[in-house]
TORKOL-4160 file (C-alpha; in steps of 0.2 Angstrom, whole numbers, padded with zeros to 4 digits, m for minus):
474
<pt num="1" X="0168" Y="0318" Z="m0121"/>
<pt num="2" X="0158" Y="0311" Z="m0134"/>
<pt num="3" X="0148" Y="0315" Z="m0152"/>
<pt num="4" X="0149" Y="0331" Z="m0159"/>
<pt num="5" X="0160" Y="0339" Z="m0145"/>
<pt num="6" X="0174" Y="0326" Z="m0149"/>
<pt num="7" X="0175" Y="0332" Z="m0166"/>
<pt num="8" X="0176" Y="0349" Z="m0162"/>
<pt num="9" X="0190" Y="0346" Z="m0150"/>
<pt num="10" X="0200" Y="0336" Z="m0163"/>
<pt num="11" X="0195" Y="0348" Z="m0176"/>
<pt num="12" X="0203" Y="0362" Z="m0165"/>
<pt num="13" X="0218" Y="0353" Z="m0159"/>
<pt num="14" X="0222" Y="0351" Z="m0176"/>
<pt num="15" X="0219" Y="0368" Z="m0181"/>
<pt num="16" X="0231" Y="0374" Z="m0169"/>
<pt num="17" X="0244" Y="0362" Z="m0173"/>
<pt num="18" X="0244" Y="0366" Z="m0191"/>
<pt num="19" X="0244" Y="0384" Z="m0188"/>
<pt num="20" X="0259" Y="0382" Z="m0177"/>
<pt num="21" X="0268" Y="0372" Z="m0189"/>
<pt num="22" X="0264" Y="0385" Z="m0201"/>
<pt num="23" X="0272" Y="0399" Z="m0192"/>
<pt num="24" X="0287" Y="0390" Z="m0186"/>
<pt num="25" X="0292" Y="0385" Z="m0204"/>
<pt num="26" X="0290" Y="0403" Z="m0208"/>
<pt num="27" X="0301" Y="0407" Z="m0193"/>
<pt num="28" X="0314" Y="0394" Z="m0200"/>
<pt num="29" X="0314" Y="0400" Z="m0217"/>
<pt num="30" X="0315" Y="0419" Z="m0211"/>
<pt num="31" X="0333" Y="0413" Z="m0201"/>
<pt num="32" X="0341" Y="0408" Z="m0216"/>
<pt num="33" X="0338" Y="0423" Z="m0228"/>
<pt num="34" X="0354" Y="0433" Z="m0231"/>
<pt num="35" X="0359" Y="0449" Z="m0221"/>
<pt num="36" X="0347" Y="0443" Z="m0206"/>
<pt num="37" X="0357" Y="0448" Z="m0189"/>
<pt num="38" X="0360" Y="0437" Z="m0175"/>
<pt num="39" X="0349" Y="0446" Z="m0164"/>
<pt num="40" X="0334" Y="0443" Z="m0176"/>
<pt num="41" X="0338" Y="0424" Z="m0177"/>
<pt num="42" X="0338" Y="0424" Z="m0157"/>
<pt num="43" X="0321" Y="0431" Z="m0158"/>
<pt num="44" X="0313" Y="0420" Z="m0170"/>
<pt num="45" X="0321" Y="0404" Z="m0161"/>
<pt num="46" X="0314" Y="0411" Z="m0144"/>
<pt num="47" X="0296" Y="0413" Z="m0152"/>
<pt num="48" X="0297" Y="0397" Z="m0160"/>
<pt num="49" X="0300" Y="0389" Z="m0143"/>
<pt num="50" X="0287" Y="0400" Z="m0134"/>
<pt num="51" X="0274" Y="0396" Z="m0147"/>
<pt num="52" X="0277" Y="0377" Z="m0146"/>
<pt num="53" X="0277" Y="0377" Z="m0126"/>
<pt num="54" X="0260" Y="0388" Z="m0128"/>
<pt num="55" X="0253" Y="0376" Z="m0139"/>
<pt num="56" X="0256" Y="0361" Z="m0129"/>
<pt num="57" X="0249" Y="0371" Z="m0114"/>
<pt num="58" X="0233" Y="0376" Z="m0124"/>
<pt num="59" X="0231" Y="0358" Z="m0129"/>
<pt num="60" X="0232" Y="0350" Z="m0112"/>
<pt num="61" X="0220" Y="0364" Z="m0106"/>
<pt num="62" X="0206" Y="0359" Z="m0118"/>
<pt num="63" X="0208" Y="0341" Z="m0115"/>
<pt num="64" X="0192" Y="0341" Z="m0105"/>
<pt num="65" X="0181" Y="0353" Z="m0114"/>
<pt num="66" X="0167" Y="0353" Z="m0101"/>
<pt num="67" X="0178" Y="0362" Z="m0088"/>
<pt num="68" X="0181" Y="0376" Z="m0101"/>
<pt num="69" X="0171" Y="0392" Z="m0095"/>
<pt num="70" X="0172" Y="0409" Z="m0104"/>
<pt num="71" X="0184" Y="0417" Z="m0093"/>
<pt num="72" X="0196" Y="0404" Z="m0095"/>
<pt num="73" X="0193" Y="0404" Z="m0114"/>
<pt num="74" X="0199" Y="0422" Z="m0113"/>
<pt num="75" X="0214" Y="0417" Z="m0105"/>
<pt num="76" X="0217" Y="0402" Z="m0118"/>
<pt num="77" X="0216" Y="0414" Z="m0132"/>
<pt num="78" X="0232" Y="0423" Z="m0126"/>
<pt num="79" X="0241" Y="0407" Z="m0130"/>
<pt num="80" X="0237" Y="0407" Z="m0148"/>
<pt num="81" X="0246" Y="0416" Z="m0162"/>
<pt num="82" X="0239" Y="0433" Z="m0165"/>
<pt num="83" X="0229" Y="0428" Z="m0181"/>
<pt num="84" X="0218" Y="0418" Z="m0170"/>
<pt num="85" X="0198" Y="0422" Z="m0176"/>
<pt num="86" X="0196" Y="0404" Z="m0184"/>
<pt num="87" X="0203" Y="0394" Z="m0170"/>
<pt num="88" X="0191" Y="0405" Z="m0159"/>
<pt num="89" X="0177" Y="0398" Z="m0168"/>
<pt num="90" X="0180" Y="0381" Z="m0163"/>
<pt num="91" X="0186" Y="0385" Z="m0145"/>
<pt num="92" X="0169" Y="0395" Z="m0142"/>
<pt num="93" X="0159" Y="0379" Z="m0147"/>
<pt num="94" X="0168" Y="0369" Z="m0135"/>
<pt num="95" X="0161" Y="0377" Z="m0120"/>
<pt num="96" X="0146" Y="0373" Z="m0109"/>
<pt num="97" X="0139" Y="0390" Z="m0112"/>
<pt num="98" X="0139" Y="0387" Z="m0131"/>
<pt num="99" X="0130" Y="0370" Z="m0128"/>
<pt num="100" X="0116" Y="0378" Z="m0118"/>
<pt num="101" X="0113" Y="0391" Z="m0130"/>
<pt num="102" X="0113" Y="0378" Z="m0144"/>
<pt num="103" X="0098" Y="0369" Z="m0135"/>
<pt num="104" X="0087" Y="0384" Z="m0132"/>
<pt num="105" X="0076" Y="0379" Z="m0146"/>
<pt num="106" X="0064" Y="0365" Z="m0151"/>
<pt num="107" X="0071" Y="0347" Z="m0150"/>
<pt num="108" X="0069" Y="0345" Z="m0168"/>
<pt num="109" X="0078" Y="0361" Z="m0173"/>
<pt num="110" X="0093" Y="0356" Z="m0161"/>
<pt num="111" X="0093" Y="0340" Z="m0167"/>
<pt num="112" X="0095" Y="0346" Z="m0186"/>
<pt num="113" X="0107" Y="0357" Z="m0181"/>
<pt num="114" X="0119" Y="0345" Z="m0173"/>
<pt num="115" X="0119" Y="0335" Z="m0188"/>
<pt num="116" X="0122" Y="0351" Z="m0199"/>
<pt num="117" X="0136" Y="0356" Z="m0188"/>
<pt num="118" X="0143" Y="0338" Z="m0186"/>
<pt num="119" X="0143" Y="0338" Z="m0207"/>
<pt num="120" X="0151" Y="0355" Z="m0208"/>
<pt num="121" X="0164" Y="0349" Z="m0197"/>
<pt num="122" X="0167" Y="0335" Z="m0206"/>
<pt num="123" X="0168" Y="0347" Z="m0221"/>
<pt num="124" X="0154" Y="0340" Z="m0229"/>
<pt num="125" X="0149" Y="0356" Z="m0233"/>
<pt num="126" X="0135" Y="0354" Z="m0245"/>
<pt num="127" X="0126" Y="0342" Z="m0234"/>
<pt num="128" X="0129" Y="0352" Z="m0219"/>
<pt num="129" X="0123" Y="0368" Z="m0227"/>
<pt num="130" X="0107" Y="0361" Z="m0234"/>
<pt num="131" X="0102" Y="0354" Z="m0216"/>
<pt num="132" X="0107" Y="0370" Z="m0209"/>
<pt num="133" X="0096" Y="0381" Z="m0220"/>
<pt num="134" X="0082" Y="0369" Z="m0215"/>
<pt num="135" X="0085" Y="0371" Z="m0197"/>
<pt num="136" X="0084" Y="0391" Z="m0199"/>
<pt num="137" X="0067" Y="0388" Z="m0206"/>
<pt num="138" X="0061" Y="0381" Z="m0191"/>
<pt num="139" X="0071" Y="0392" Z="m0180"/>
<pt num="140" X="0073" Y="0410" Z="m0191"/>
<pt num="141" X="0079" Y="0419" Z="m0175"/>
<pt num="142" X="0092" Y="0404" Z="m0169"/>
<pt num="143" X="0110" Y="0414" Z="m0166"/>
<pt num="144" X="0120" Y="0396" Z="m0168"/>
<pt num="145" X="0112" Y="0393" Z="m0184"/>
<pt num="146" X="0118" Y="0410" Z="m0191"/>
<pt num="147" X="0134" Y="0410" Z="m0183"/>
<pt num="148" X="0138" Y="0392" Z="m0192"/>
<pt num="149" X="0131" Y="0396" Z="m0207"/>
<pt num="150" X="0141" Y="0413" Z="m0208"/>
<pt num="151" X="0158" Y="0402" Z="m0202"/>
<pt num="152" X="0154" Y="0389" Z="m0216"/>
<pt num="153" X="0150" Y="0401" Z="m0230"/>
<pt num="154" X="0165" Y="0412" Z="m0224"/>
<pt num="155" X="0179" Y="0397" Z="m0226"/>
<pt num="156" X="0171" Y="0390" Z="m0242"/>
<pt num="157" X="0176" Y="0406" Z="m0251"/>
<pt num="158" X="0161" Y="0416" Z="m0250"/>
<pt num="159" X="0166" Y="0429" Z="m0237"/>
<pt num="160" X="0153" Y="0442" Z="m0243"/>
<pt num="161" X="0138" Y="0430" Z="m0239"/>
<pt num="162" X="0147" Y="0424" Z="m0224"/>
<pt num="163" X="0148" Y="0442" Z="m0218"/>
<pt num="164" X="0130" Y="0444" Z="m0220"/>
<pt num="165" X="0126" Y="0429" Z="m0209"/>
<pt num="166" X="0137" Y="0435" Z="m0196"/>
<pt num="167" X="0130" Y="0453" Z="m0195"/>
<pt num="168" X="0113" Y="0446" Z="m0193"/>
<pt num="169" X="0118" Y="0434" Z="m0181"/>
<pt num="170" X="0121" Y="0450" Z="m0171"/>
<pt num="171" X="0103" Y="0454" Z="m0169"/>
<pt num="172" X="0099" Y="0437" Z="m0160"/>
<pt num="173" X="0113" Y="0437" Z="m0148"/>
<pt num="174" X="0108" Y="0426" Z="m0132"/>
<pt num="175" X="0102" Y="0435" Z="m0117"/>
<pt num="176" X="0116" Y="0428" Z="m0105"/>
<pt num="177" X="0134" Y="0432" Z="m0111"/>
<pt num="178" X="0127" Y="0443" Z="m0125"/>
<pt num="179" X="0142" Y="0454" Z="m0125"/>
<pt num="180" X="0154" Y="0440" Z="m0125"/>
<pt num="181" X="0145" Y="0435" Z="m0140"/>
<pt num="182" X="0145" Y="0450" Z="m0149"/>
<pt num="183" X="0164" Y="0452" Z="m0147"/>
<pt num="184" X="0167" Y="0435" Z="m0154"/>
<pt num="185" X="0156" Y="0438" Z="m0169"/>
<pt num="186" X="0163" Y="0454" Z="m0174"/>
<pt num="187" X="0182" Y="0446" Z="m0172"/>
<pt num="188" X="0174" Y="0435" Z="m0186"/>
<pt num="189" X="0167" Y="0448" Z="m0196"/>
<pt num="190" X="0182" Y="0459" Z="m0196"/>
<pt num="191" X="0192" Y="0443" Z="m0201"/>
<pt num="192" X="0179" Y="0440" Z="m0216"/>
<pt num="193" X="0183" Y="0458" Z="m0220"/>
<pt num="194" X="0202" Y="0455" Z="m0222"/>
<pt num="195" X="0197" Y="0439" Z="m0231"/>
<pt num="196" X="0188" Y="0449" Z="m0243"/>
<pt num="197" X="0203" Y="0460" Z="m0244"/>
<pt num="198" X="0192" Y="0475" Z="m0239"/>
<pt num="199" X="0205" Y="0480" Z="m0226"/>
<pt num="200" X="0195" Y="0497" Z="m0221"/>
<pt num="201" X="0181" Y="0489" Z="m0215"/>
<pt num="202" X="0191" Y="0477" Z="m0207"/>
<pt num="203" X="0200" Y="0489" Z="m0196"/>
<pt num="204" X="0182" Y="0498" Z="m0193"/>
<pt num="205" X="0178" Y="0481" Z="m0186"/>
<pt num="206" X="0193" Y="0481" Z="m0175"/>
<pt num="207" X="0190" Y="0498" Z="m0168"/>
<pt num="208" X="0172" Y="0492" Z="m0165"/>
<pt num="209" X="0179" Y="0479" Z="m0155"/>
<pt num="210" X="0189" Y="0490" Z="m0145"/>
<pt num="211" X="0175" Y="0501" Z="m0141"/>
<pt num="212" X="0166" Y="0487" Z="m0134"/>
<pt num="213" X="0181" Y="0486" Z="m0122"/>
<pt num="214" X="0190" Y="0472" Z="m0130"/>
<pt num="215" X="0208" Y="0478" Z="m0129"/>
<pt num="216" X="0220" Y="0465" Z="m0132"/>
<pt num="217" X="0235" Y="0464" Z="m0140"/>
<pt num="218" X="0230" Y="0450" Z="m0153"/>
<pt num="219" X="0216" Y="0463" Z="m0160"/>
<pt num="220" X="0230" Y="0478" Z="m0161"/>
<pt num="221" X="0241" Y="0465" Z="m0170"/>
<pt num="222" X="0227" Y="0463" Z="m0182"/>
<pt num="223" X="0221" Y="0481" Z="m0183"/>
<pt num="224" X="0240" Y="0486" Z="m0188"/>
<pt num="225" X="0241" Y="0471" Z="m0201"/>
<pt num="226" X="0225" Y="0478" Z="m0209"/>
<pt num="227" X="0232" Y="0496" Z="m0208"/>
<pt num="228" X="0248" Y="0492" Z="m0218"/>
<pt num="229" X="0237" Y="0483" Z="m0230"/>
<pt num="230" X="0226" Y="0497" Z="m0232"/>
<pt num="231" X="0241" Y="0508" Z="m0234"/>
<pt num="232" X="0239" Y="0518" Z="m0217"/>
<pt num="233" X="0257" Y="0515" Z="m0212"/>
<pt num="234" X="0259" Y="0529" Z="m0201"/>
<pt num="235" X="0243" Y="0523" Z="m0192"/>
<pt num="236" X="0250" Y="0505" Z="m0191"/>
<pt num="237" X="0267" Y="0510" Z="m0183"/>
<pt num="238" X="0258" Y="0520" Z="m0169"/>
<pt num="239" X="0248" Y="0503" Z="m0164"/>
<pt num="240" X="0264" Y="0493" Z="m0166"/>
<pt num="241" X="0275" Y="0504" Z="m0156"/>
<pt num="242" X="0264" Y="0504" Z="m0142"/>
<pt num="243" X="0258" Y="0485" Z="m0143"/>
<pt num="244" X="0273" Y="0476" Z="m0148"/>
<pt num="245" X="0283" Y="0479" Z="m0134"/>
<pt num="246" X="0271" Y="0472" Z="m0122"/>
<pt num="247" X="0270" Y="0456" Z="m0133"/>
<pt num="248" X="0288" Y="0455" Z="m0140"/>
<pt num="249" X="0284" Y="0439" Z="m0149"/>
<pt num="250" X="0273" Y="0449" Z="m0161"/>
<pt num="251" X="0289" Y="0455" Z="m0169"/>
<pt num="252" X="0293" Y="0439" Z="m0174"/>
<pt num="253" X="0276" Y="0435" Z="m0181"/>
<pt num="254" X="0276" Y="0451" Z="m0190"/>
<pt num="255" X="0293" Y="0448" Z="m0197"/>
<pt num="256" X="0286" Y="0433" Z="m0207"/>
<pt num="257" X="0268" Y="0440" Z="m0210"/>
<pt num="258" X="0266" Y="0445" Z="m0227"/>
<pt num="259" X="0254" Y="0458" Z="m0222"/>
<pt num="260" X="0268" Y="0467" Z="m0213"/>
<pt num="261" X="0280" Y="0466" Z="m0228"/>
<pt num="262" X="0279" Y="0486" Z="m0230"/>
<pt num="263" X="0285" Y="0490" Z="m0213"/>
<pt num="264" X="0300" Y="0476" Z="m0211"/>
<pt num="265" X="0313" Y="0490" Z="m0209"/>
<pt num="266" X="0302" Y="0499" Z="m0194"/>
<pt num="267" X="0299" Y="0482" Z="m0187"/>
<pt num="268" X="0318" Y="0478" Z="m0185"/>
<pt num="269" X="0322" Y="0496" Z="m0179"/>
<pt num="270" X="0309" Y="0495" Z="m0166"/>
<pt num="271" X="0315" Y="0478" Z="m0160"/>
<pt num="272" X="0333" Y="0483" Z="m0159"/>
<pt num="273" X="0328" Y="0500" Z="m0149"/>
<pt num="274" X="0317" Y="0490" Z="m0138"/>
<pt num="275" X="0330" Y="0477" Z="m0135"/>
<pt num="276" X="0344" Y="0491" Z="m0131"/>
<pt num="277" X="0332" Y="0500" Z="m0119"/>
<pt num="278" X="0327" Y="0483" Z="m0110"/>
<pt num="279" X="0346" Y="0478" Z="m0109"/>
<pt num="280" X="0351" Y="0493" Z="m0101"/>
<pt num="281" X="0337" Y="0492" Z="m0088"/>
<pt num="282" X="0339" Y="0473" Z="m0084"/>
<pt num="283" X="0358" Y="0475" Z="m0084"/>
<pt num="284" X="0357" Y="0490" Z="m0071"/>
<pt num="285" X="0346" Y="0479" Z="m0058"/>
<pt num="286" X="0357" Y="0464" Z="m0060"/>
<pt num="287" X="0372" Y="0475" Z="m0056"/>
<pt num="288" X="0362" Y="0480" Z="m0040"/>
<pt num="289" X="0358" Y="0462" Z="m0038"/>
<pt num="290" X="0377" Y="0457" Z="m0038"/>
<pt num="291" X="0381" Y="0471" Z="m0026"/>
<pt num="292" X="0369" Y="0461" Z="m0014"/>
<pt num="293" X="0378" Y="0446" Z="m0020"/>
<pt num="294" X="0396" Y="0453" Z="m0014"/>
<pt num="295" X="0388" Y="0457" Z="0003"/>
<pt num="296" X="0381" Y="0439" Z="0005"/>
<pt num="297" X="0399" Y="0431" Z="0000"/>
<pt num="298" X="0408" Y="0444" Z="0012"/>
<pt num="299" X="0398" Y="0436" Z="0027"/>
<pt num="300" X="0398" Y="0420" Z="0021"/>
<pt num="301" X="0378" Y="0419" Z="0021"/>
<pt num="302" X="0378" Y="0409" Z="0004"/>
<pt num="303" X="0388" Y="0396" Z="0015"/>
<pt num="304" X="0376" Y="0395" Z="0029"/>
<pt num="305" X="0358" Y="0398" Z="0022"/>
<pt num="306" X="0352" Y="0388" Z="0008"/>
<pt num="307" X="0338" Y="0399" Z="0003"/>
<pt num="308" X="0351" Y="0414" Z="0001"/>
<pt num="309" X="0362" Y="0402" Z="m0009"/>
<pt num="310" X="0348" Y="0399" Z="m0022"/>
<pt num="311" X="0345" Y="0416" Z="m0024"/>
<pt num="312" X="0364" Y="0420" Z="m0025"/>
<pt num="313" X="0366" Y="0408" Z="m0039"/>
<pt num="314" X="0351" Y="0412" Z="m0048"/>
<pt num="315" X="0357" Y="0430" Z="m0050"/>
<pt num="316" X="0374" Y="0424" Z="m0056"/>
<pt num="317" X="0366" Y="0412" Z="m0069"/>
<pt num="318" X="0354" Y="0425" Z="m0074"/>
<pt num="319" X="0367" Y="0440" Z="m0076"/>
<pt num="320" X="0378" Y="0429" Z="m0087"/>
<pt num="321" X="0364" Y="0423" Z="m0099"/>
<pt num="322" X="0360" Y="0442" Z="m0102"/>
<pt num="323" X="0370" Y="0444" Z="m0118"/>
<pt num="324" X="0360" Y="0428" Z="m0126"/>
<pt num="325" X="0342" Y="0434" Z="m0120"/>
<pt num="326" X="0328" Y="0438" Z="m0134"/>
<pt num="327" X="0317" Y="0451" Z="m0131"/>
<pt num="328" X="0301" Y="0438" Z="m0126"/>
<pt num="329" X="0314" Y="0433" Z="m0112"/>
<pt num="330" X="0320" Y="0449" Z="m0106"/>
<pt num="331" X="0302" Y="0454" Z="m0104"/>
<pt num="332" X="0299" Y="0438" Z="m0094"/>
<pt num="333" X="0315" Y="0443" Z="m0084"/>
<pt num="334" X="0306" Y="0460" Z="m0081"/>
<pt num="335" X="0288" Y="0454" Z="m0077"/>
<pt num="336" X="0292" Y="0439" Z="m0068"/>
<pt num="337" X="0309" Y="0435" Z="m0063"/>
<pt num="338" X="0315" Y="0451" Z="m0056"/>
<pt num="339" X="0299" Y="0454" Z="m0045"/>
<pt num="340" X="0301" Y="0436" Z="m0039"/>
<pt num="341" X="0319" Y="0440" Z="m0035"/>
<pt num="342" X="0315" Y="0456" Z="m0026"/>
<pt num="343" X="0309" Y="0461" Z="m0013"/>
<pt num="344" X="0312" Y="0444" Z="m0006"/>
<pt num="345" X="0330" Y="0440" Z="m0009"/>
<pt num="346" X="0335" Y="0457" Z="m0002"/>
<pt num="347" X="0323" Y="0454" Z="0013"/>
<pt num="348" X="0331" Y="0436" Z="0017"/>
<pt num="349" X="0349" Y="0445" Z="0018"/>
<pt num="350" X="0342" Y="0460" Z="0029"/>
<pt num="351" X="0335" Y="0448" Z="0040"/>
<pt num="352" X="0352" Y="0438" Z="0041"/>
<pt num="353" X="0362" Y="0453" Z="0042"/>
<pt num="354" X="0351" Y="0460" Z="0056"/>
<pt num="355" X="0352" Y="0444" Z="0066"/>
<pt num="356" X="0370" Y="0444" Z="0063"/>
<pt num="357" X="0373" Y="0462" Z="0070"/>
<pt num="358" X="0361" Y="0457" Z="0087"/>
<pt num="359" X="0374" Y="0443" Z="0089"/>
<pt num="360" X="0390" Y="0452" Z="0085"/>
<pt num="361" X="0384" Y="0466" Z="0097"/>
<pt num="362" X="0380" Y="0453" Z="0110"/>
<pt num="363" X="0396" Y="0445" Z="0107"/>
<pt num="364" X="0405" Y="0461" Z="0108"/>
<pt num="365" X="0396" Y="0467" Z="0125"/>
<pt num="366" X="0399" Y="0450" Z="0133"/>
<pt num="367" X="0416" Y="0451" Z="0129"/>
<pt num="368" X="0420" Y="0468" Z="0134"/>
<pt num="369" X="0410" Y="0466" Z="0149"/>
<pt num="370" X="0421" Y="0451" Z="0154"/>
<pt num="371" X="0437" Y="0461" Z="0151"/>
<pt num="372" X="0430" Y="0475" Z="0163"/>
<pt num="373" X="0426" Y="0462" Z="0176"/>
<pt num="374" X="0443" Y="0455" Z="0175"/>
<pt num="375" X="0451" Y="0472" Z="0176"/>
<pt num="376" X="0441" Y="0477" Z="0191"/>
<pt num="377" X="0446" Y="0461" Z="0201"/>
<pt num="378" X="0464" Y="0464" Z="0196"/>
<pt num="379" X="0465" Y="0481" Z="0200"/>
<pt num="380" X="0456" Y="0477" Z="0217"/>
<pt num="381" X="0470" Y="0464" Z="0221"/>
<pt num="382" X="0484" Y="0475" Z="0215"/>
<pt num="383" X="0477" Y="0489" Z="0226"/>
<pt num="384" X="0476" Y="0477" Z="0241"/>
<pt num="385" X="0495" Y="0472" Z="0239"/>
<pt num="386" X="0501" Y="0487" Z="0237"/>
<pt num="387" X="0492" Y="0495" Z="0252"/>
<pt num="388" X="0500" Y="0479" Z="0261"/>
<pt num="389" X="0517" Y="0482" Z="0255"/>
<pt num="390" X="0517" Y="0501" Z="0259"/>
<pt num="391" X="0510" Y="0498" Z="0276"/>
<pt num="392" X="0524" Y="0485" Z="0280"/>
<pt num="393" X="0538" Y="0498" Z="0272"/>
<pt num="394" X="0531" Y="0513" Z="0283"/>
<pt num="395" X="0531" Y="0503" Z="0299"/>
<pt num="396" X="0549" Y="0496" Z="0294"/>
<pt num="397" X="0554" Y="0513" Z="0291"/>
<pt num="398" X="0546" Y="0520" Z="0308"/>
<pt num="399" X="0556" Y="0506" Z="0316"/>
<pt num="400" X="0571" Y="0511" Z="0309"/>
<pt num="401" X="0570" Y="0528" Z="0314"/>
<pt num="402" X="0566" Y="0523" Z="0331"/>
<pt num="403" X="0580" Y="0512" Z="0332"/>
<pt num="404" X="0591" Y="0527" Z="0325"/>
<pt num="405" X="0587" Y="0538" Z="0342"/>
<pt num="406" X="0576" Y="0549" Z="0331"/>
<pt num="407" X="0562" Y="0555" Z="0343"/>
<pt num="408" X="0545" Y="0546" Z="0341"/>
<pt num="409" X="0536" Y="0561" Z="0337"/>
<pt num="410" X="0548" Y="0567" Z="0323"/>
<pt num="411" X="0548" Y="0548" Z="0317"/>
<pt num="412" X="0530" Y="0547" Z="0317"/>
<pt num="413" X="0529" Y="0564" Z="0307"/>
<pt num="414" X="0541" Y="0557" Z="0293"/>
<pt num="415" X="0531" Y="0542" Z="0292"/>
<pt num="416" X="0515" Y="0551" Z="0290"/>
<pt num="417" X="0523" Y="0564" Z="0277"/>
<pt num="418" X="0529" Y="0548" Z="0266"/>
<pt num="419" X="0513" Y="0539" Z="0265"/>
<pt num="420" X="0506" Y="0548" Z="0252"/>
<pt num="421" X="0520" Y="0542" Z="0241"/>
<pt num="422" X="0512" Y="0525" Z="0241"/>
<pt num="423" X="0499" Y="0530" Z="0230"/>
<pt num="424" X="0511" Y="0533" Z="0216"/>
<pt num="425" X="0513" Y="0514" Z="0213"/>
<pt num="426" X="0495" Y="0510" Z="0216"/>
<pt num="427" X="0491" Y="0522" Z="0202"/>
<pt num="428" X="0504" Y="0515" Z="0190"/>
<pt num="429" X="0498" Y="0497" Z="0193"/>
<pt num="430" X="0479" Y="0503" Z="0190"/>
<pt num="431" X="0484" Y="0513" Z="0175"/>
<pt num="432" X="0494" Y="0499" Z="0167"/>
<pt num="433" X="0480" Y="0487" Z="0169"/>
<pt num="434" X="0467" Y="0500" Z="0162"/>
<pt num="435" X="0478" Y="0501" Z="0147"/>
<pt num="436" X="0479" Y="0483" Z="0145"/>
<pt num="437" X="0459" Y="0482" Z="0145"/>
<pt num="438" X="0459" Y="0495" Z="0132"/>
<pt num="439" X="0470" Y="0487" Z="0120"/>
<pt num="440" X="0458" Y="0471" Z="0122"/>
<pt num="441" X="0443" Y="0481" Z="0121"/>
<pt num="442" X="0432" Y="0478" Z="0105"/>
<pt num="443" X="0423" Y="0493" Z="0098"/>
<pt num="444" X="0406" Y="0494" Z="0090"/>
<pt num="445" X="0414" Y="0497" Z="0073"/>
<pt num="446" X="0410" Y="0478" Z="0067"/>
<pt num="447" X="0392" Y="0481" Z="0071"/>
<pt num="448" X="0391" Y="0499" Z="0063"/>
<pt num="449" X="0399" Y="0489" Z="0047"/>
<pt num="450" X="0385" Y="0476" Z="0046"/>
<pt num="451" X="0372" Y="0488" Z="0049"/>
<pt num="452" X="0380" Y="0500" Z="0036"/>
<pt num="453" X="0379" Y="0484" Z="0023"/>
<pt num="454" X="0361" Y="0482" Z="0029"/>
<pt num="455" X="0356" Y="0500" Z="0025"/>
<pt num="456" X="0365" Y="0496" Z="0007"/>
<pt num="457" X="0354" Y="0481" Z="0004"/>
<pt num="458" X="0338" Y="0490" Z="0011"/>
<pt num="459" X="0342" Y="0505" Z="m0001"/>
<pt num="460" X="0347" Y="0493" Z="m0015"/>
<pt num="461" X="0330" Y="0485" Z="m0014"/>
<pt num="462" X="0322" Y="0500" Z="m0014"/>
<pt num="463" X="0329" Y="0506" Z="m0029"/>
<pt num="464" X="0324" Y="0489" Z="m0038"/>
<pt num="465" X="0306" Y="0491" Z="m0033"/>
<pt num="466" X="0305" Y="0510" Z="m0037"/>
<pt num="467" X="0311" Y="0503" Z="m0057"/>
<pt num="468" X="0299" Y="0489" Z="m0055"/>
<pt num="469" X="0284" Y="0501" Z="m0051"/>
<pt num="470" X="0291" Y="0513" Z="m0063"/>
<pt num="471" X="0293" Y="0502" Z="m0079"/>
<pt num="472" X="0277" Y="0492" Z="m0073"/>
<pt num="473" X="0286" Y="0476" Z="m0071"/>
<pt num="474" X="0273" Y="0467" Z="m0063"/>
């Protein structure tokens, strides 16, 4: 990265750092005002931390400007504070697309423009504007010339002239990416109207952007700010109520933004209302996740499976910190953390419970099968022994009767008549064996319990996924 691009890059980095420091100092001042409740202090601190992280990420991302595409630029704009129009001017000029547009002119005009732009970036405005006006004589339909001329006169405290140049630039938009640059210029025009204290026209420009499909929270923030400054408090509050909960850090920015001074009470009320609603929803979800934790501990799944333990511990960690969570952190829980926990965590638990149920079912089946086989063997042996014993007794009885001079036929009839009584002890022994088997037989109730807990986890997961879908936590 050499020459003008390097200057633009350093100018952009300095600007976003300076803007971030300005906001963070404002947050610090607000925190120590009398009567500021702890919840607001927490919001301000969380926003300051988030802002610093976003700016660091932004600076890292623009370290190599030649990789900066227009779609990536749109994502990077989301990292900046809502009052971003002037920073966007430098960011747009870092793109390869902008360089190509600047070269779409004669070599002489392109060289003069580069000199003018470099001088303006050094804040040598007199030299830069003179060279730029000479460039415009050589290329009277030159979009970058009108853009830089409009910006330069805007920031040198001449917003009316800046507006004229920016409006004229809209008539010479590049053929490629024309709509992108149209939105960019109109955002600068809206900012110029605001700097000129013409808040009504600023609102019209922001609505113009929305009609072009630029529905971004930062545009809503700027429109709400200008509506408040224009005395249209009701319209401003309507935007605040619909947009700020999507970007909770906007509450903190607005609380220290002089443009929102007339709606401070409403901002705090909406912030607290949003916090209460989100806290209730998030706590309900974590109570459900804790019920899954209880099942995990009951079956020792957290001790046997590392992945389940990580989820189990993560749920406990997050649930214990809910009371100290800011709205921004709460939104992160809803939009990222909870969807990352569910369905993955319940799915893991369901899988292991299903495996455990299969293992227990097989163990019970094998145990009961083995008992049955042992019982059948014992019963066969007992029956054989009983038969042998009874046969021996009947033979003995028959011999005794014969020795007692009982006629053979009578003795035979007596023996035949007593033989059925031999089945009584056989039946008694069989019944005893069956009763013992029954006492050691394992029923399917453990498997039914596991399946019941499996169903509990499944329906808990379905409940949470339903809430995620209903509330749009994705």
